[in-house]
PDB file of N, CA, C and O in Angstrom:
ATOM      1  N   MET A   1     128.082 146.520 103.282  1.00  0.00           N
ATOM      2  CA  MET A   1     127.817 145.955 102.045  1.00  0.00           C
ATOM      3  C   MET A   1     128.284 144.455 101.941  1.00  0.00           C
ATOM      4  O   MET A   1     127.581 143.533 101.527  1.00  0.00           O
ATOM      5  N   LYS A   2     129.280 144.381 102.280  1.00  0.00           N
ATOM      6  CA  LYS A   2     129.914 143.051 102.698  1.00  0.00           C
ATOM      7  C   LYS A   2     128.933 141.996 103.742  1.00  0.00           C
ATOM      8  O   LYS A   2     128.979 140.767 103.807  1.00  0.00           O
ATOM      9  N   LYS A   3     128.215 142.779 104.371  1.00  0.00           N
ATOM     10  CA  LYS A   3     127.322 142.107 105.424  1.00  0.00           C
ATOM     11  C   LYS A   3     126.434 141.465 104.526  1.00  0.00           C
ATOM     12  O   LYS A   3     126.372 140.237 104.453  1.00  0.00           O
ATOM     13  N   LEU A   4     125.644 142.340 103.737  1.00  0.00           N
ATOM     14  CA  LEU A   4     124.224 142.296 102.762  1.00  0.00           C
ATOM     15  C   LEU A   4     124.679 140.910 101.876  1.00  0.00           C
ATOM     16  O   LEU A   4     123.937 139.936 101.750  1.00  0.00           O
ATOM     17  N   ILE A   5     125.945 141.008 101.331  1.00  0.00           N
ATOM     18  CA  ILE A   5     126.295 140.057 100.112  1.00  0.00           C
ATOM     19  C   ILE A   5     126.412 138.759 100.725  1.00  0.00           C
ATOM     20  O   ILE A   5     125.975 137.796 100.096  1.00  0.00           O
ATOM     21  N   PHE A   6     127.070 138.540 102.148  1.00  0.00           N
ATOM     22  CA  PHE A   6     127.289 137.204 102.788  1.00  0.00           C
ATOM     23  C   PHE A   6     125.836 136.725 103.311  1.00  0.00           C
ATOM     24  O   PHE A   6     125.537 135.536 103.416  1.00  0.00           O
ATOM     25  N   LEU A   7     124.980 137.785 103.624  1.00  0.00           N
ATOM     26  CA  LEU A   7     123.548 137.166 104.144  1.00  0.00           C
ATOM     27  C   LEU A   7     123.059 136.645 103.152  1.00  0.00           C
ATOM     28  O   LEU A   7     122.807 135.440 103.172  1.00  0.00           O
ATOM     29  N   LEU A   8     122.740 137.603 101.775  1.00  0.00           N
ATOM     30  CA  LEU A   8     122.228 136.970 100.443  1.00  0.00           C
ATOM     31  C   LEU A   8     122.726 135.390 100.090  1.00  0.00           C
ATOM     32  O   LEU A   8     121.981 134.492  99.696  1.00  0.00           O
ATOM     33  N   LEU A   9     124.122 135.291 100.323  1.00  0.00           N
ATOM     34  CA  LEU A   9     124.673 134.153  99.681  1.00  0.00           C
ATOM     35  C   LEU A   9     124.215 132.780 100.667  1.00  0.00           C
ATOM     36  O   LEU A   9     123.715 131.711 100.313  1.00  0.00           O
ATOM     37  N   SER A  10     124.653 133.340 102.229  1.00  0.00           N
ATOM     38  CA  SER A  10     124.062 132.320 102.997  1.00  0.00           C
ATOM     39  C   SER A  10     122.838 131.891 102.871  1.00  0.00           C
ATOM     40  O   SER A  10     122.634 130.688 103.034  1.00  0.00           O
ATOM     41  N   PHE A  11     121.750 132.776 102.552  1.00  0.00           N
ATOM     42  CA  PHE A  11     120.345 132.466 102.414  1.00  0.00           C
ATOM     43  C   PHE A  11     120.067 131.531 101.254  1.00  0.00           C
ATOM     44  O   PHE A  11     119.407 130.494 101.327  1.00  0.00           O
ATOM     45  N   THR A  12     120.693 132.061 100.101  1.00  0.00           N
ATOM     46  CA  THR A  12     120.773 131.181  99.058  1.00  0.00           C
ATOM     47  C   THR A  12     120.953 129.640  99.206  1.00  0.00           C
ATOM     48  O   THR A  12     120.206 128.699  98.940  1.00  0.00           O
ATOM     49  N   LEU A  13     122.294 129.722  99.760  1.00  0.00           N
ATOM     50  CA  LEU A  13     122.976 128.346  99.570  1.00  0.00           C
ATOM     51  C   LEU A  13     122.265 127.587 100.810  1.00  0.00           C
ATOM     52  O   LEU A  13     122.601 126.417 100.991  1.00  0.00           O
ATOM     53  N   SER A  14     121.347 128.141 101.644  1.00  0.00           N
ATOM     54  CA  SER A  14     120.596 127.552 102.788  1.00  0.00           C
ATOM     55  C   SER A  14     119.288 127.053 101.678  1.00  0.00           C
ATOM     56  O   SER A  14     119.063 125.847 101.773  1.00  0.00           O
ATOM     57  N   ILE A  15     118.679 127.560 100.972  1.00  0.00           N
ATOM     58  CA  ILE A  15     117.450 127.158 100.010  1.00  0.00           C
ATOM     59  C   ILE A  15     118.134 126.042  99.237  1.00  0.00           C
ATOM     60  O   ILE A  15     117.463 125.010  99.201  1.00  0.00           O
ATOM     61  N   ILE A  16     119.308 125.995  98.606  1.00  0.00           N
ATOM     62  CA  ILE A  16     119.464 124.865  97.947  1.00  0.00           C
ATOM     63  C   ILE A  16     119.765 123.681  98.520  1.00  0.00           C
ATOM     64  O   ILE A  16     119.509 122.547  98.115  1.00  0.00           O
ATOM     65  N   ALA A  17     120.571 124.180  99.910  1.00  0.00           N
ATOM     66  CA  ALA A  17     120.726 122.592 100.806  1.00  0.00           C
ATOM     67  C   ALA A  17     119.415 122.087 101.155  1.00  0.00           C
ATOM     68  O   ALA A  17     119.357 120.887 101.426  1.00  0.00           O
ATOM     69  N   SER A  18     118.202 122.868 101.208  1.00  0.00           N
ATOM     70  CA  SER A  18     117.074 122.439 101.931  1.00  0.00           C
ATOM     71  C   SER A  18     116.304 121.451 101.271  1.00  0.00           C
ATOM     72  O   SER A  18     115.437 120.739 101.776  1.00  0.00           O
ATOM     73  N   ARG A  19     116.803 121.476  99.787  1.00  0.00           N
ATOM     74  CA  ARG A  19     116.017 120.451  99.057  1.00  0.00           C
ATOM     75  C   ARG A  19     116.330 119.194  99.509  1.00  0.00           C
ATOM     76  O   ARG A  19     117.514 118.857  99.519  1.00  0.00           O
ATOM     77  N   ALA A  20     115.235 118.229  99.989  1.00  0.00           N
ATOM     78  CA  ALA A  20     115.707 117.099 100.581  1.00  0.00           C
ATOM     79  C   ALA A  20     114.697 115.756 100.042  1.00  0.00           C
ATOM     80  O   ALA A  20     113.484 115.949  99.959  1.00  0.00           O
ATOM     81  N   GLN A  21     115.168 114.668  99.757  1.00  0.00           N
ATOM     82  CA  GLN A  21     114.230 113.239  99.694  1.00  0.00           C
ATOM     83  C   GLN A  21     114.078 112.712 100.726  1.00  0.00           C
ATOM     84  O   GLN A  21     115.035 112.558 101.485  1.00  0.00           O
ATOM     85  N   VAL A  22     113.158 112.402 100.956  1.00  0.00           N
ATOM     86  CA  VAL A  22     112.487 111.531 102.092  1.00  0.00           C
ATOM     87  C   VAL A  22     112.223 109.880 101.885  1.00  0.00           C
ATOM     88  O   VAL A  22     111.270 109.527 101.191  1.00  0.00           O
ATOM     89  N   ALA A  23     113.013 108.984 102.451  1.00  0.00           N
ATOM     90  CA  ALA A  23     112.266 107.826 102.419  1.00  0.00           C
ATOM     91  C   ALA A  23     111.799 107.301 103.799  1.00  0.00           C
ATOM     92  O   ALA A  23     112.360 107.495 104.878  1.00  0.00           O
ATOM     93  N   ILE A  24     110.472 106.479 103.523  1.00  0.00           N
ATOM     94  CA  ILE A  24     110.194 105.797 104.429  1.00  0.00           C
ATOM     95  C   ILE A  24     110.236 104.264 103.983  1.00  0.00           C
ATOM     96  O   ILE A  24     109.677 103.814 102.982  1.00  0.00           O
ATOM     97  N   ASN A  25     111.105 103.440 105.034  1.00  0.00           N
ATOM     98  CA  ASN A  25     111.486 101.989 104.712  1.00  0.00           C
ATOM     99  C   ASN A  25     111.665 101.527 106.103  1.00  0.00           C
ATOM    100  O   ASN A  25     111.553 102.324 107.035  1.00  0.00           O
ATOM    101  N   ALA A  26     111.981 100.088 106.320  1.00  0.00           N
ATOM    102  CA  ALA A  26     112.443  99.372 107.647  1.00  0.00           C
ATOM    103  C   ALA A  26     113.823  99.092 107.554  1.00  0.00           C
ATOM    104  O   ALA A  26     114.555  98.891 108.523  1.00  0.00           O
ATOM    105  N   ASP A  27     114.259  99.082 106.045  1.00  0.00           N
ATOM    106  CA  ASP A  27     115.742  98.701 106.409  1.00  0.00           C
ATOM    107  C   ASP A  27     116.799  99.763 106.229  1.00  0.00           C
ATOM    108  O   ASP A  27     118.002  99.524 106.128  1.00  0.00           O
ATOM    109  N   GLY A  28     116.281 100.872 106.200  1.00  0.00           N
ATOM    110  CA  GLY A  28     117.576 101.822 106.276  1.00  0.00           C
ATOM    111  C   GLY A  28     117.703 102.690 104.874  1.00  0.00           C
ATOM    112  O   GLY A  28     118.024 103.870 104.728  1.00  0.00           O
ATOM    113  N   SER A  29     117.460 102.023 104.221  1.00  0.00           N
ATOM    114  CA  SER A  29     117.730 102.525 102.744  1.00  0.00           C
ATOM    115  C   SER A  29     117.899 104.093 102.289  1.00  0.00           C
ATOM    116  O   SER A  29     117.231 104.906 102.929  1.00  0.00           O
ATOM    117  N   LEU A  30     118.636 104.518 101.366  1.00  0.00           N
ATOM    118  CA  LEU A  30     118.581 105.526 100.933  1.00  0.00           C
ATOM    119  C   LEU A  30     117.268 106.010  99.999  1.00  0.00           C
ATOM    120  O   LEU A  30     116.636 105.086  99.488  1.00  0.00           O
ATOM    121  N   PRO A  31     116.922 107.028  99.801  1.00  0.00           N
ATOM    122  CA  PRO A  31     115.579 107.060  98.937  1.00  0.00           C
ATOM    123  C   PRO A  31     116.403 107.334  97.331  1.00  0.00           C
ATOM    124  O   PRO A  31     117.539 107.779  97.170  1.00  0.00           O
ATOM    125  N   ASP A  32     115.439 106.917  96.293  1.00  0.00           N
ATOM    126  CA  ASP A  32     115.853 107.070  95.326  1.00  0.00           C
ATOM    127  C   ASP A  32     116.283 108.500  94.590  1.00  0.00           C
ATOM    128  O   ASP A  32     115.280 109.173  94.827  1.00  0.00           O
ATOM    129  N   ASN A  33     117.056 109.240  93.941  1.00  0.00           N
ATOM    130  CA  ASN A  33     117.800 110.211  93.753  1.00  0.00           C
ATOM    131  C   ASN A  33     116.825 111.271  93.036  1.00  0.00           C
ATOM    132  O   ASN A  33     116.708 112.489  93.164  1.00  0.00           O
ATOM    133  N   SER A  34     116.057 110.154  92.089  1.00  0.00           N
ATOM    134  CA  SER A  34     114.787 111.105  91.119  1.00  0.00           C
ATOM    135  C   SER A  34     113.501 111.040  92.406  1.00  0.00           C
ATOM    136  O   SER A  34     112.435 111.476  91.972  1.00  0.00           O
ATOM    137  N   ALA A  35     113.469 110.815  93.123  1.00  0.00           N
ATOM    138  CA  ALA A  35     112.385 110.718  93.726  1.00  0.00           C
ATOM    139  C   ALA A  35     112.249 112.030  95.261  1.00  0.00           C
ATOM    140  O   ALA A  35     113.191 112.460  95.926  1.00  0.00           O
ATOM    141  N   MET A  36     110.674 112.386  95.425  1.00  0.00           N
ATOM    142  CA  MET A  36     110.801 113.371  96.345  1.00  0.00           C
ATOM    143  C   MET A  36     110.455 112.435  97.681  1.00  0.00           C
ATOM    144  O   MET A  36     111.056 112.483  98.754  1.00  0.00           O
ATOM    145  N   LEU A  37     109.543 111.733  97.404  1.00  0.00           N
ATOM    146  CA  LEU A  37     108.799 110.488  98.278  1.00  0.00           C
ATOM    147  C   LEU A  37     109.353 109.425  97.934  1.00  0.00           C
ATOM    148  O   LEU A  37     109.375 109.364  96.705  1.00  0.00           O
ATOM    149  N   ASP A  38     110.074 108.060  98.684  1.00  0.00           N
ATOM    150  CA  ASP A  38     110.277 106.764  98.845  1.00  0.00           C
ATOM    151  C   ASP A  38     109.814 105.957  99.518  1.00  0.00           C
ATOM    152  O   ASP A  38     110.376 105.828 100.606  1.00  0.00           O
ATOM    153  N   VAL A  39     108.725 105.130  99.265  1.00  0.00           N
ATOM    154  CA  VAL A  39     108.083 104.508 100.178  1.00  0.00           C
ATOM    155  C   VAL A  39     108.359 103.205  99.910  1.00  0.00           C
ATOM    156  O   VAL A  39     107.993 102.807  98.804  1.00  0.00           O
ATOM    157  N   LYS A  40     109.066 102.212 100.837  1.00  0.00           N
ATOM    158  CA  LYS A  40     109.320 100.772 100.375  1.00  0.00           C
ATOM    159  C   LYS A  40     108.763 100.014 101.652  1.00  0.00           C
ATOM    160  O   LYS A  40     109.045 100.187 102.838  1.00  0.00           O
ATOM    161  N   SER A  41     107.900  99.133 101.062  1.00  0.00           N
ATOM    162  CA  SER A  41     107.323  97.859 102.389  1.00  0.00           C
ATOM    163  C   SER A  41     107.524  96.381 101.810  1.00  0.00           C
ATOM    164  O   SER A  41     107.332  96.114 100.624  1.00  0.00           O
ATOM    165  N   THR A  42     107.811  95.724 102.486  1.00  0.00           N
ATOM    166  CA  THR A  42     107.335  94.057 101.715  1.00  0.00           C
ATOM    167  C   THR A  42     105.973  93.883 102.422  1.00  0.00           C
ATOM    168  O   THR A  42     105.292  93.158 101.697  1.00  0.00           O
ATOM    169  N   SER A  43     105.348  94.206 103.426  1.00  0.00           N
ATOM    170  CA  SER A  43     104.662  93.696 104.329  1.00  0.00           C
ATOM    171  C   SER A  43     103.503  94.846 104.328  1.00  0.00           C
ATOM    172  O   SER A  43     102.641  94.850 105.208  1.00  0.00           O
ATOM    173  N   GLN A  44     103.528  95.637 103.484  1.00  0.00           N
ATOM    174  CA  GLN A  44     102.293  96.931 103.946  1.00  0.00           C
ATOM    175  C   GLN A  44     102.520  97.455 102.585  1.00  0.00           C
ATOM    176  O   GLN A  44     103.522  97.245 101.902  1.00  0.00           O
ATOM    177  N   GLY A  45     101.068  98.443 102.129  1.00  0.00           N
ATOM    178  CA  GLY A  45     100.912  98.705 101.198  1.00  0.00           C
ATOM    179  C   GLY A  45     100.578 100.409 101.501  1.00  0.00           C
ATOM    180  O   GLY A  45     100.354 100.839 102.633  1.00  0.00           O
ATOM    181  N   PHE A  46     100.595 101.207 100.335  1.00  0.00           N
ATOM    182  CA  PHE A  46     100.517 102.778 100.637  1.00  0.00           C
ATOM    183  C   PHE A  46      99.027 103.375 100.285  1.00  0.00           C
ATOM    184  O   PHE A  46      98.704 103.298  99.099  1.00  0.00           O
ATOM    185  N   LEU A  47      98.318 103.818 100.974  1.00  0.00           N
ATOM    186  CA  LEU A  47      97.246 104.632 101.198  1.00  0.00           C
ATOM    187  C   LEU A  47      96.967 106.015 100.754  1.00  0.00           C
ATOM    188  O   LEU A  47      96.556 106.772 101.634  1.00  0.00           O
ATOM    189  N   PRO A  48      97.126 106.547  99.426  1.00  0.00           N
ATOM    190  CA  PRO A  48      96.975 108.195  99.211  1.00  0.00           C
ATOM    191  C   PRO A  48      95.761 108.474 100.261  1.00  0.00           C
ATOM    192  O   PRO A  48      95.043 107.617 100.774  1.00  0.00           O
ATOM    193  N   PRO A  49      95.721 109.566 100.411  1.00  0.00           N
ATOM    194  CA  PRO A  49      94.437 110.556 100.672  1.00  0.00           C
ATOM    195  C   PRO A  49      93.681 110.762  99.484  1.00  0.00           C
ATOM    196  O   PRO A  49      94.185 111.020  98.391  1.00  0.00           O
ATOM    197  N   VAL A  50      92.013 110.599  99.799  1.00  0.00           N
ATOM    198  CA  VAL A  50      91.068 110.567  98.858  1.00  0.00           C
ATOM    199  C   VAL A  50      90.673 112.329  98.795  1.00  0.00           C
ATOM    200  O   VAL A  50      89.811 112.741  98.019  1.00  0.00           O
TER     201      VAL A  50
END
C-alpha cells in the first residue's frame, strides 16, 4: 500500500514539474512566466503555419 501511495505521489509531482515554458532567443533570456512560447529576435520574424 505504501508503494502505491509513493508511486501515485511521484507520478503527480512529475506531471506538475513537467509544465515548462520555452524561450527561443539568441540572448539566453528566460521566457515570460505567463507565456507557453516566448520568441524574441531583433533581426528575424515569426512565420506561423497556415
